[in-house]
NUSELO-216818 format. One record per residue (C-alpha): residue number from 1; residue in three letters; chain; x negated, y negated, z. Coordinates in steps of 0.5 Angstrom, whole numbers, plus 500, padded with zeros to 3 digits. Example, Ala and Ser with C-alpha at 12.3 -4.5 7.8 and 13.67 -1.06 7.14 Angstrom:
2
+-----+-----+----+-----+-----+-----+
|   i |  aa | ch |  c1 |  c2 |  c3 |
+-----+-----+----+-----+-----+-----+
|   1 | Ala |  A | 475 | 509 | 516 |
|   2 | Ser |  A | 473 | 502 | 514 |
+-----+-----+----+-----+-----+-----+
! end
This chain:
166
+-----+-----+----+-----+-----+-----+
|   i |  aa | ch |  c1 |  c2 |  c3 |
+-----+-----+----+-----+-----+-----+
|   1 | Met |  A | 152 | 421 | 778 |
|   2 | Ala |  A | 156 | 426 | 774 |
|   3 | Ser |  A | 161 | 426 | 780 |
|   4 | Val |  A | 161 | 418 | 781 |
|   5 | His |  A | 164 | 418 | 774 |
|   6 | Ala |  A | 169 | 424 | 774 |
|   7 | Leu |  A | 172 | 420 | 781 |
|   8 | Ile |  A | 172 | 414 | 776 |
|   9 | Asp |  A | 176 | 417 | 771 |
|  10 | Ile |  A | 181 | 421 | 776 |
|  11 | Leu |  A | 182 | 414 | 779 |
|  12 | Arg |  A | 183 | 411 | 771 |
|  13 | Ile |  A | 189 | 417 | 770 |
|  14 | Leu |  A | 192 | 416 | 777 |
|  15 | Ala |  A | 192 | 409 | 776 |
|  16 | Trp |  A | 199 | 408 | 773 |
|  17 | Pro |  A | 203 | 413 | 776 |
|  18 | Val |  A | 201 | 411 | 783 |
|  19 | Thr |  A | 203 | 404 | 781 |
|  20 | Val |  A | 209 | 406 | 778 |
|  21 | Leu |  A | 212 | 410 | 784 |
|  22 | Ile |  A | 210 | 404 | 789 |
|  23 | Leu |  A | 214 | 400 | 785 |
|  24 | Ala |  A | 219 | 405 | 785 |
|  25 | Phe |  A | 219 | 406 | 793 |
|  26 | Val |  A | 219 | 398 | 794 |
|  27 | Phe |  A | 225 | 396 | 789 |
|  28 | His |  A | 229 | 402 | 791 |
|  29 | Asp |  A | 235 | 399 | 792 |
|  30 | Arg |  A | 235 | 394 | 787 |
|  31 | Val |  A | 233 | 400 | 782 |
|  32 | Ser |  A | 239 | 405 | 785 |
|  33 | Ala |  A | 244 | 399 | 784 |
|  34 | Leu |  A | 242 | 398 | 777 |
|  35 | Leu |  A | 242 | 404 | 774 |
|  36 | Lys |  A | 249 | 405 | 778 |
|  37 | Arg |  A | 251 | 399 | 773 |
|  38 | Val |  A | 248 | 403 | 767 |
|  39 | Ser |  A | 255 | 405 | 762 |
|  40 | Ser |  A | 251 | 409 | 757 |
|  41 | Val |  A | 245 | 413 | 756 |
|  42 | Gly |  A | 243 | 417 | 750 |
|  43 | Tyr |  A | 237 | 419 | 747 |
|  44 | Gly |  A | 237 | 424 | 741 |
|  45 | Asp |  A | 244 | 429 | 741 |
|  46 | Leu |  A | 244 | 426 | 749 |
|  47 | Ser |  A | 250 | 421 | 750 |
|  48 | Val |  A | 252 | 420 | 757 |
|  49 | Asp |  A | 257 | 416 | 755 |
|  50 | Phe |  A | 261 | 420 | 752 |
|  51 | Asp |  A | 261 | 426 | 757 |
|  52 | Arg |  A | 264 | 420 | 763 |
|  53 | Leu |  A | 270 | 419 | 758 |
|  54 | Met |  A | 271 | 426 | 757 |
|  55 | Ala |  A | 271 | 428 | 764 |
|  56 | Pro |  A | 277 | 425 | 767 |
|  57 | Ala |  A | 282 | 429 | 761 |
|  58 | Glu |  A | 277 | 436 | 764 |
|  59 | Arg |  A | 280 | 434 | 771 |
|  60 | Ala |  A | 288 | 432 | 768 |
|  61 | Leu |  A | 288 | 438 | 764 |
|  62 | Ala |  A | 286 | 443 | 770 |
|  63 | Arg |  A | 291 | 440 | 775 |
|  64 | Ser |  A | 297 | 440 | 770 |
|  65 | Pro |  A | 302 | 446 | 772 |
|  66 | Gly |  A | 303 | 452 | 768 |
|  67 | Leu |  A | 296 | 450 | 764 |
|  68 | Ser |  A | 290 | 454 | 765 |
|  69 | Ile |  A | 284 | 452 | 761 |
|  70 | Gln |  A | 283 | 458 | 757 |
|  71 | Pro |  A | 278 | 459 | 751 |
|  72 | Ser |  A | 284 | 458 | 744 |
|  73 | Gln |  A | 282 | 463 | 738 |
|  74 | Ser |  A | 287 | 459 | 734 |
|  75 | Ser |  A | 284 | 459 | 726 |
|  76 | Arg |  A | 286 | 451 | 727 |
|  77 | Arg |  A | 281 | 450 | 733 |
|  78 | Leu |  A | 276 | 455 | 731 |
|  79 | Arg |  A | 276 | 451 | 724 |
|  80 | Leu |  A | 275 | 444 | 728 |
|  81 | Gln |  A | 269 | 447 | 732 |
|  82 | Gln |  A | 266 | 450 | 726 |
|  83 | Leu |  A | 267 | 442 | 723 |
|  84 | Ala |  A | 264 | 439 | 729 |
|  85 | Asp |  A | 257 | 444 | 728 |
|  86 | Gln |  A | 257 | 440 | 721 |
|  87 | Ala |  A | 261 | 432 | 722 |
|  88 | Pro |  A | 261 | 432 | 730 |
|  89 | Arg |  A | 266 | 425 | 729 |
|  90 | Ala |  A | 271 | 428 | 724 |
|  91 | Ala |  A | 272 | 434 | 728 |
|  92 | Ile |  A | 273 | 429 | 734 |
|  93 | Leu |  A | 278 | 426 | 729 |
|  94 | Glu |  A | 282 | 431 | 726 |
|  95 | Ala |  A | 283 | 434 | 734 |
|  96 | Trp |  A | 286 | 428 | 735 |
|  97 | Ala |  A | 291 | 427 | 729 |
|  98 | Asp |  A | 293 | 434 | 731 |
|  99 | Leu |  A | 294 | 431 | 738 |
| 100 | Ala |  A | 298 | 426 | 736 |
| 101 | Glu |  A | 302 | 430 | 731 |
| 102 | Thr |  A | 304 | 435 | 736 |
| 103 | Arg |  A | 306 | 429 | 741 |
| 104 | Ala |  A | 310 | 426 | 736 |
| 105 | Ala |  A | 314 | 433 | 735 |
| 106 | Ser |  A | 314 | 434 | 742 |
| 107 | Gln |  A | 322 | 435 | 744 |
| 108 | Thr |  A | 319 | 431 | 751 |
| 109 | Pro |  A | 318 | 424 | 750 |
| 110 | Ser |  A | 312 | 421 | 752 |
| 111 | Ala |  A | 315 | 417 | 757 |
| 112 | Gly |  A | 317 | 422 | 761 |
| 113 | Ser |  A | 310 | 425 | 762 |
| 114 | Asn |  A | 307 | 425 | 769 |
| 115 | Ala |  A | 301 | 421 | 771 |
| 116 | Val |  A | 296 | 428 | 769 |
| 117 | Asp |  A | 298 | 429 | 763 |
| 118 | Gln |  A | 297 | 421 | 761 |
| 119 | Glu |  A | 291 | 421 | 765 |
| 120 | Ala |  A | 288 | 426 | 760 |
| 121 | Ile |  A | 292 | 422 | 753 |
| 122 | Asp |  A | 288 | 416 | 756 |
| 123 | Ala |  A | 281 | 419 | 756 |
| 124 | Leu |  A | 282 | 422 | 750 |
| 125 | Thr |  A | 284 | 417 | 747 |
| 126 | Glu |  A | 279 | 413 | 750 |
| 127 | Ala |  A | 273 | 418 | 748 |
| 128 | Arg |  A | 276 | 418 | 741 |
| 129 | Asn |  A | 275 | 411 | 740 |
| 130 | His |  A | 269 | 411 | 743 |
| 131 | Ala |  A | 267 | 416 | 737 |
| 132 | Leu |  A | 270 | 411 | 731 |
| 133 | Ala |  A | 265 | 406 | 734 |
| 134 | Ser |  A | 259 | 411 | 734 |
| 135 | Gly |  A | 255 | 412 | 729 |
| 136 | Asp |  A | 255 | 419 | 725 |
| 137 | Asp |  A | 249 | 422 | 729 |
| 138 | Glu |  A | 251 | 419 | 736 |
| 139 | Ile |  A | 255 | 424 | 738 |
| 140 | Ala |  A | 252 | 431 | 739 |
| 141 | Val |  A | 255 | 438 | 737 |
| 142 | Gly |  A | 257 | 440 | 744 |
| 143 | Gln |  A | 260 | 434 | 746 |
| 144 | Ala |  A | 265 | 433 | 739 |
| 145 | Gln |  A | 266 | 442 | 741 |
| 146 | Arg |  A | 268 | 440 | 748 |
| 147 | Tyr |  A | 273 | 434 | 745 |
| 148 | Val |  A | 276 | 439 | 740 |
| 149 | Ala |  A | 278 | 444 | 746 |
| 150 | Leu |  A | 281 | 439 | 751 |
| 151 | Ala |  A | 284 | 436 | 745 |
| 152 | His |  A | 287 | 443 | 744 |
| 153 | Gln |  A | 289 | 444 | 750 |
| 154 | Ala |  A | 293 | 437 | 751 |
| 155 | Ala |  A | 297 | 439 | 744 |
| 156 | Leu |  A | 298 | 446 | 748 |
| 157 | Ala |  A | 301 | 442 | 754 |
| 158 | Cys |  A | 305 | 439 | 750 |
| 159 | Gln |  A | 309 | 444 | 745 |
| 160 | Pro |  A | 316 | 445 | 747 |
| 161 | His |  A | 315 | 453 | 750 |
| 162 | Ser |  A | 309 | 449 | 756 |
| 163 | Glu |  A | 312 | 448 | 762 |
| 164 | Ala |  A | 308 | 442 | 762 |
| 165 | Pro |  A | 311 | 435 | 760 |
| 166 | Cys |  A | 307 | 431 | 755 |
+-----+-----+----+-----+-----+-----+
! end
């Protein structure tokens, strides 16, 4: 009799997981198509949407001629990285302001920029706009630090001594 009760308990425990697996198998195509349409997923400090927005900037800056993505140790960047620990959105906005200032001071007009540079600027702009529209707790520290690094690299590419046009 105890073995029958144990079997019933096991079946109760396995009922939901088995049902979910069967449904996932049966509706695999529909669930897959639905997941491809999801643009933002977040939980706690994780936000897939913001990471997706920064990926084009990383690719564009990696392809920029004369620019290598290396960690820079400028005092301004270090200060922004520290700010990102306390206020991620503020660090993003400050990094964007630095980039905009560098672009404005650049001797190279923005209209002459190549597609790689413009792709990076556009991606950083979109990520900045997303940060502006997000709540204070929606941008993770790591994401803000990544944005600061990318904006700093883009600003370096815009400086007059850089081979890459801005």
